[in-house]
C-alpha positions as CSV (number, residue, x, y, z in Angstrom):
1,M,-5.4,-4.8,-16.6
2,T,-3.1,-7.6,-17.6
3,S,-0.1,-8.6,-15.5
4,A,2.3,-7.1,-17.9
5,Q,0.4,-3.8,-17.8
6,Q,0.4,-3.9,-14.0
7,F,4.2,-4.4,-13.9
8,A,4.7,-1.7,-16.3
9,S,2.5,0.7,-14.3
10,S,4.3,-0.1,-10.9
11,P,6.8,2.4,-9.9
12,Y,9.0,-0.6,-8.5
13,D,10.5,-3.6,-10.2
14,S,10.9,-5.6,-6.9
15,V,9.6,-5.4,-3.4
16,L,11.1,-6.5,-0.1
17,F,9.2,-7.2,2.9
18,D,10.0,-7.2,6.5
19,L,8.3,-9.9,8.5
20,D,7.3,-9.1,12.1
21,G,4.9,-6.2,12.4
22,T,4.7,-6.0,8.6
23,M,3.3,-9.4,7.3
24,L,2.8,-11.0,10.7
25,D,1.4,-10.0,14.0
26,S,3.9,-12.0,15.7
27,A,4.1,-10.0,18.9
28,P,2.1,-12.7,21.0
29,G,4.7,-15.4,20.5
30,I,7.7,-12.9,20.9
31,I,6.4,-11.3,24.0
32,R,5.6,-14.6,25.6
33,S,9.2,-16.2,24.9
34,L,10.8,-12.7,26.1
35,S,8.9,-13.1,29.2
36,D,9.8,-16.6,29.7
37,T,13.4,-15.6,29.2
38,F,13.5,-12.8,31.7
39,R,11.8,-15.5,34.2
40,H,14.5,-17.9,33.4
41,F,17.2,-15.7,34.6
42,G,15.2,-14.3,37.6
43,W,14.6,-10.8,36.3
44,D,11.5,-8.8,36.7
45,V,9.3,-9.1,33.4
46,P,9.1,-5.6,32.0
47,P,5.5,-4.3,31.0
48,R,4.3,-5.3,27.7
49,S,4.9,-1.9,26.3
50,E,8.6,-2.1,27.0
51,L,8.9,-5.5,25.6
52,M,7.3,-4.4,22.4
53,N,10.5,-2.4,21.9
54,Y,12.5,-5.5,21.3
55,I,10.4,-6.4,18.2
56,G,12.3,-5.4,15.1
57,P,15.8,-4.7,16.0
58,P,18.3,-7.4,16.3
59,L,17.7,-9.2,19.6
60,I,21.4,-9.5,20.5
61,E,21.6,-5.6,20.2
62,S,18.6,-5.2,22.4
63,F,20.1,-7.3,25.0
64,R,23.3,-5.4,25.1
65,V,21.9,-2.0,24.9
66,R,18.4,-2.3,26.8
67,L,19.7,-4.8,29.4
68,G,23.4,-3.6,29.6
69,L,24.6,-7.3,29.2
70,D,28.2,-7.9,28.4
71,E,28.9,-10.0,25.4
72,E,28.8,-13.4,27.0
73,A,25.5,-12.8,28.9
74,A,23.9,-11.3,25.9
75,W,24.6,-14.5,23.9
76,E,23.4,-16.7,26.5
77,T,20.1,-14.7,27.0
78,L,19.7,-14.9,23.0
79,R,20.3,-18.7,23.3
80,V,17.7,-19.2,26.0
81,Y,15.2,-17.0,24.1
82,R,15.7,-18.8,20.7
83,Q,15.0,-22.0,22.4
84,D,12.0,-21.0,24.0
85,Y,10.7,-19.3,20.9
86,R,11.5,-22.3,18.6
87,R,9.4,-24.4,21.1
88,D,6.6,-22.3,22.0
89,G,6.5,-18.8,20.3
90,A,7.2,-19.2,16.6
91,F,3.7,-20.1,15.4
92,D,1.9,-17.9,18.0
93,A,1.2,-15.1,15.2
94,T,-1.5,-14.3,12.6
95,V,-1.1,-12.8,9.1
96,F,-2.3,-9.2,9.1
97,P,-5.5,-8.8,7.3
98,G,-5.1,-7.9,3.5
99,V,-1.4,-9.0,3.4
100,I,-2.1,-12.2,1.4
101,D,-4.0,-10.1,-1.3
102,V,-1.2,-7.8,-1.6
103,L,1.1,-10.7,-2.1
104,E,-1.2,-12.4,-4.7
105,S,-1.6,-9.1,-6.6
106,L,2.1,-8.4,-6.8
107,K,2.9,-12.1,-8.0
108,Q,0.1,-12.0,-10.6
109,A,1.8,-8.8,-11.9
110,G,5.1,-10.6,-12.2
111,I,7.0,-8.4,-9.6
112,P,9.6,-10.4,-7.7
113,L,9.5,-10.4,-3.9
114,A,12.0,-11.0,-1.1
115,V,11.7,-11.1,2.6
116,A,14.3,-9.1,4.7
117,T,14.0,-9.8,8.3
118,S,16.2,-9.6,11.4
119,K,14.9,-13.0,12.5
120,P,17.3,-15.9,12.0
121,E,16.8,-16.9,8.4
122,T,16.1,-20.6,9.2
123,Q,13.4,-19.4,11.7
124,A,11.8,-17.1,9.1
125,I,11.6,-19.9,6.6
126,R,10.0,-22.3,8.9
127,I,7.5,-19.6,9.8
128,L,6.6,-18.6,6.4
129,D,6.2,-22.2,5.5
130,H,3.8,-22.7,8.5
131,F,1.7,-19.8,7.2
132,K,1.9,-20.8,3.5
133,L,3.6,-17.6,2.5
134,S,6.9,-19.0,1.1
135,S,5.8,-19.6,-2.2
136,F,5.3,-15.7,-2.9
137,F,9.0,-15.1,-2.5
138,T,12.0,-15.5,-4.8
139,V,14.4,-14.8,-2.0
140,I,14.0,-15.2,1.9
141,C,16.8,-13.4,3.7
142,G,17.3,-13.0,7.4
143,A,20.0,-13.1,10.0
144,T,22.6,-15.8,10.3
145,E,22.7,-17.9,13.5
146,D,26.0,-16.6,14.5
147,E,24.6,-12.8,13.9
148,T,27.4,-12.1,11.5
149,R,24.7,-10.9,9.3
150,S,22.3,-9.2,11.7
151,T,21.8,-5.4,10.8
152,K,19.1,-4.3,8.6
153,P,21.4,-2.8,6.0
154,D,23.4,-6.1,5.6
155,I,20.1,-8.0,5.3
156,V,18.7,-5.8,2.8
157,A,21.8,-5.8,0.8
158,H,21.9,-9.6,1.0
159,A,18.2,-9.8,-0.3
160,L,18.7,-7.5,-3.1
161,S,21.8,-9.5,-4.2
162,G,19.6,-12.7,-3.9
163,L,17.1,-11.2,-6.3
164,R,19.9,-10.2,-8.8
165,N,21.5,-13.5,-8.6
166,A,18.1,-15.1,-9.5
167,G,18.0,-13.0,-12.6
168,Y,16.0,-10.0,-11.7
169,A,17.5,-6.5,-12.2
170,S,15.9,-4.9,-9.1
171,N,16.8,-1.3,-10.4
172,R,13.7,0.0,-8.6
173,P,13.3,-1.9,-5.4
174,V,11.2,-0.8,-2.4
175,L,11.2,-2.1,1.2
176,I,7.9,-2.5,3.1
177,G,8.5,-2.4,6.8
178,D,7.2,-0.9,10.2
179,R,10.1,0.3,12.2
180,V,12.9,2.8,12.0
181,H,15.3,0.0,11.3
182,D,13.6,-0.8,8.1
183,V,13.8,2.9,7.0
184,E,17.5,3.0,7.8
185,G,18.3,-0.5,6.3
186,A,16.6,0.7,3.0
187,A,18.3,4.0,3.2
188,A,21.8,2.5,3.7
189,N,21.1,0.5,0.4
190,G,19.9,3.6,-1.6
191,I,16.4,2.4,-1.8
192,P,13.0,3.8,-0.7
193,S,10.9,2.4,2.1
194,I,7.2,2.4,2.8
195,I,6.2,2.1,6.3
196,V,2.8,0.3,7.3
197,D,1.1,1.8,10.3
198,W,-0.5,-1.4,11.7
199,G,3.0,-2.7,12.7
200,Y,4.9,-1.9,16.0
201,G,6.6,1.3,15.1
202,S,5.5,4.9,16.3
203,P,4.7,7.7,13.9
204,D,8.2,9.2,14.6
205,E,9.8,5.9,13.2
206,A,8.4,6.6,9.7
207,V,10.3,9.8,9.2
208,G,12.6,9.2,6.2
209,A,10.3,6.8,4.5
210,A,8.9,7.6,1.1
211,A,5.4,7.0,2.3
212,T,3.2,5.4,4.9
213,A,0.4,2.9,4.2
214,S,-2.6,2.7,6.6
215,S,-4.2,-0.2,5.1
216,A,-3.3,-3.3,2.8
217,E,-5.4,-1.9,0.0
218,Q,-3.4,1.5,0.1
219,L,-0.2,-0.5,0.0
220,R,-1.3,-2.4,-3.0
221,T,-2.2,0.8,-4.8
222,M,1.2,2.3,-4.0
223,L,2.9,-0.9,-5.2
224,L,1.1,-1.4,-8.4
225,G,0.2,2.1,-9.5
């Protein structure tokens, strides 16, 4: 099948990817930096199962809600975490098996790709460069450093706008993610989502998604028809 035929057979004309838990198993670095942050403030480090809940949602939100911190304390906690993560945790990750094959197949089919992550955009670009993934994406969109753009709906909207500004219609986009925030972010923009079950979410978080993929090959088939 030619690239043009693959593009024509795909139910989607653009694909947005979450980063943590979708393309990268980044939990080791995030968990380590969260643990270091808790120790920095003299707090008891929660079990790994609890710390996993911090991966996906905006961290500033988790620090407010899960830790009950006021605004000033939440921002200071985020500052300490980011400093540690930039230094020690950002590259403590691996690309999930089969993900690169999916990206290569989509690129060969001529389907434009974007990243939509709650990570700070500058950090996401640095990580994608390190793992040699940046070249697959027309748009890389993440949170702003000041968190004025931090919610998944806003990030997805910005990524879609970036694709359209680059000349792609994106009339039939889809978001690939692993957490309920991805489902909600897609729904808020009127687009479907596919949840990958190798990520960090529970099965309950896939409620509302158009489909669940259990392997990279299954995801590839869903995206290319």
